[in-house]
MARGU-811578 format. One record per residue (C-alpha): residue number from 1; residue in one letter; chain; x, y, z. Coordinates in pm, 1 decimal, m for minus. Layout:
! MARGU-811578
i, aa, ch, east, north, up
NUM, A, A, X, Y, Z $
...
! end
This chain:
! MARGU-811578
i, aa, ch, east, north, up
1, M, A, 1184.7, m191.4, 2763.0 $
2, S, A, 1258.6, m349.7, 2428.1 $
3, D, A, 1461.7, m665.3, 2386.1 $
4, E, A, 1697.1, m569.1, 2108.9 $
5, I, A, 1920.8, m825.9, 1944.1 $
6, K, A, 2259.3, m708.5, 1820.5 $
7, R, A, 2399.5, m869.1, 1504.8 $
8, S, A, 2705.5, m793.3, 1295.8 $
9, V, A, 2701.6, m722.9, 923.7 $
10, T, A, 2976.6, m633.4, 677.3 $
11, I, A, 2940.9, m308.3, 485.7 $
12, A, A, 3212.2, m176.3, 254.5 $
13, G, A, 3455.7, m432.9, 389.5 $
14, H, A, 3413.8, m353.4, 757.5 $
15, R, A, 3202.4, m509.9, 1030.0 $
16, T, A, 2936.0, m306.8, 1202.8 $
17, S, A, 2659.9, m406.4, 1440.5 $
18, I, A, 2289.1, m336.7, 1425.1 $
19, S, A, 2048.3, m362.6, 1716.4 $
20, L, A, 1689.5, m448.2, 1627.5 $
21, E, A, 1398.0, m608.3, 1802.7 $
22, R, A, 1329.6, m972.3, 1710.5 $
23, P, A, 1020.4, m894.9, 1495.9 $
24, F, A, 1230.8, m660.9, 1281.0 $
25, W, A, 1505.1, m923.6, 1236.9 $
26, D, A, 1241.4, m1181.4, 1143.1 $
27, A, A, 1076.5, m948.8, 890.7 $
28, L, A, 1414.3, m845.6, 747.9 $
29, K, A, 1502.5, m1212.1, 691.6 $
30, E, A, 1165.0, m1267.1, 524.6 $
31, L, A, 1212.7, m967.8, 295.4 $
32, A, A, 1566.1, m1077.3, 205.1 $
33, C, A, 1437.6, m1423.7, 120.0 $
34, S, A, 1157.4, m1284.6, m95.0 $
35, E, A, 1414.0, m1067.5, m277.3 $
36, K, A, 1641.5, m1371.0, m317.8 $
37, T, A, 1931.5, m1206.3, m137.5 $
38, S, A, 2109.9, m1235.5, 194.8 $
39, V, A, 2029.3, m1023.0, 497.9 $
40, N, A, 2382.4, m881.6, 477.7 $
41, D, A, 2337.0, m775.9, 113.0 $
42, L, A, 1997.3, m626.1, 188.4 $
43, V, A, 2141.7, m425.8, 478.6 $
44, R, A, 2420.4, m303.5, 246.2 $
45, R, A, 2159.3, m175.5, 1.5 $
46, I, A, 1960.6, m9.2, 279.2 $
47, D, A, 2278.6, 157.3, 405.5 $
48, A, A, 2366.5, 286.9, 58.2 $
49, K, A, 2018.1, 433.7, 8.8 $
50, R, A, 2012.1, 619.1, 341.2 $
51, G, A, 2299.9, 839.9, 228.3 $
52, G, A, 2446.3, 877.6, 576.6 $
53, K, A, 2123.7, 1018.3, 717.4 $
54, G, A, 2004.1, 883.3, 1051.0 $
55, T, A, 2112.6, 554.8, 1201.7 $
56, L, A, 2140.7, 228.2, 1015.1 $
57, S, A, 1904.6, 61.4, 1263.5 $
58, A, A, 1640.2, 326.9, 1197.0 $
59, A, A, 1685.8, 289.2, 820.5 $
60, V, A, 1638.9, m87.5, 849.6 $
61, R, A, 1321.6, m43.1, 1058.1 $
62, V, A, 1175.6, 198.4, 799.7 $
63, Y, A, 1267.5, m40.6, 516.1 $
64, V, A, 1097.3, m328.9, 696.5 $
65, L, A, 788.2, m119.7, 768.9 $
66, N, A, 761.8, m12.0, 405.7 $
67, G, A, 826.0, m366.4, 286.0 $
68, M, A, 549.2, m505.8, 503.0 $
69, R, A, 312.5, m227.0, 398.4 $
70, N, A, 380.0, m300.4, 30.8 $
71, R, A, 300.8, m667.5, 86.8 $
72, T, A, m34.1, m588.2, 243.2 $
73, S, A, m132.7, m282.3, 36.9 $
74, G, A, m479.4, m310.5, m96.2 $
75, S, A, m591.9, m561.8, 162.8 $
76, C, A, m739.2, m300.1, 398.6 $
77, T, A, m870.7, 50.3, 365.3 $
78, T, A, m882.2, 314.4, 634.7 $
! end
């Protein structure tokens, strides 16, 4: 069982909540910091890019995964 943490963000002027596991919240904060933006603004951008497909939580997880992969690309080969 995962320990999801629910947090609220504002998108298009309304509050919505996102449930993510702590490692995803931590990585999202790190990515936002590296992009010199707030978590809320980053989530807004992720939401806009998903085009209504899937859930916002899933879109955030994929963004975080891709962000972490981009940071480590080239450091290992499989």
